[in-house]
N, C-alpha and C positions, 0 to 999 in steps of 0.2 A: 463198902459197896463198890460201885464202878467209879474209877477216877475220871476226871473230866476228859483226859486224853483218850479214854476208852468209850466215850459216848458218841453215838451217831446223832448228829444234829442237822445236817444239810438235807433239805427236801429232795435234792437231786440224788443223794445217796440212798434215801428211803425209796424213791421211785425206782432207781436202778436195781436195788436189792429185791424189791417185791415183784418187779416185772420180769427180770431176767435171771434171778437166782434160783438155786435149788429150793424146793418146797417140801415141807414135812408137816403133816397134820396130826393132831390128837383130838380128843373129844372137845376140849375147851380152848385150845391154842393152835396157831399156825406158826411155824418157824421158817424163816427164809435165810439163805446163805448165798452171798455173792463174793467170790474171791478175786481181788485185784492183784495180780502177781507183781506189779511194779511198785506197790506200796508196802510199807512195813506197819506192824501193829495190827491189832484187832479191835474193832469198834462194834458196839451193840446199841440198838434202839428199840423202843417199845411203841406199840400202837394199841391203846386200850380205849375202846369206844364205849358209848353209853349203854350198849347192850349188856355189858359186864355188870352194871349197876350204877348206883349213885356215886357221887364224888368220893365219899369216904371209902366205899368198896373198891372203886377204881384205883385209888392211891394205895390201898392196902395190897391189892393184887400186884401193882407195879413194884412195890417194895419187895414182895415175896419173889417176884420174877428176878429182879436185880440181885437179890441175895442168893438165889439158886444158880444164877448164871455166872456170877463173878468168879467163883473158883474154877469153872469149866472153860473160861475164856481163853486161857493159855493153851488148851488142847486143840483149838481151831488153827487152821493153817495161817501163815503170815498173810496179811492183806485182806483178812476176812471182814466182811460187813454182815452183821447178823441183825435181823429184825424179828421180834416176837409180837404177834398180834393176838389179842384176847378176843374170843368169839362170843361167849355167852356166860351168864351168871349161873352158878349152882352152889348150893350150900355145902356140898361135900367135895369140893375140888381139892385135890392134893397137888398144889402148884409145884412144889419141889420135885415130886416124882415125874410129873408130866414134862417139866422143863428139862430134867435130866434125860428123859427119853428122847425129847426133841433134839437136844444137843448131841447125844450119842448117834442118833440116826443121821443128822446133818454131817457130823464128822466122818462117819462111815461112807456116806454117799460122796462127799468131797474127795476122800482118799481114793475111792474107786474111779471117779472122774479124772483125777490128776494122774492116776496110774495108767488109765487107758489113753490119755493124751500124750504120754511119753513114748 
């Protein structure tokens, strides 16, 4: 899954990412990306609220998100802070597909933003 060094744990980092980062939504998830150019590495965090379901359901969705996000983490720019927020429960959610879609869209938008900044 995600190594400890790749986990987002600071409340300040969560706030910075969700308030000032790029945002992409799908039916069941929202993805946020904030790039800090001065830092190295890529870190990811999850926000899975009770609207997703009970404890067992939330932990299952969290594991599925981490499993889908881990191989894609290296594709993000250096210094990336990524947050995935779960929105609502549904019995037919394909977590892997939606997370891959969010990751691809965030990477594309970050590349466009970095290209226009140069």
